[in-house]
Structure formats: structure tokens, C-alpha cells
C-alpha positions, 0 to 999 in steps of 0.5 A, a space after each residue: 500500500 502506498 503512503 497516500 492510500 494509507 493516509 485516506 484509509 486512515 482518515 476515512 477511520 477517524 471520520 468514522 470513529 468521530 460519527 460513532 462517538 458523536 451518536 453515543 454523545 447524543 444517547 448519553 446526553 439525553 439519558 442524563 439530561 432527562 435524569 437531570 431535568 427529573 432532579 430538578 424538578 422534584 428539588 424545585 418544581 416545574 419551570 414557570 414561564 415569564 
């Protein structure tokens, strides 16, 4: 394999890893956000607007 081709495949691998990490981060932040919202509502009550 030539150097340029190896570099291309490494870049594709990094891109795929970043996309997978982004999906995992979205799932984790969604779950922790729901837990945080529930905790804050228990401690401070529902959010008032205005």
C-alpha cells in the first residue's frame, strides 16, 4: 500500500470513529438530560415562564 492510500484509509477511519462517538454522545446526553430534568423538577418544582 502506498503512503497516500494509507493516509486516505486512516482519514476514513478517523471520520467513522468521530461519527460513532457523536452518536454515543447524543445518546448519553439525552439520558443524563432526562435524569437531570427530573431531579431539578423534584427539588425546585416545574419551570415557570415569564
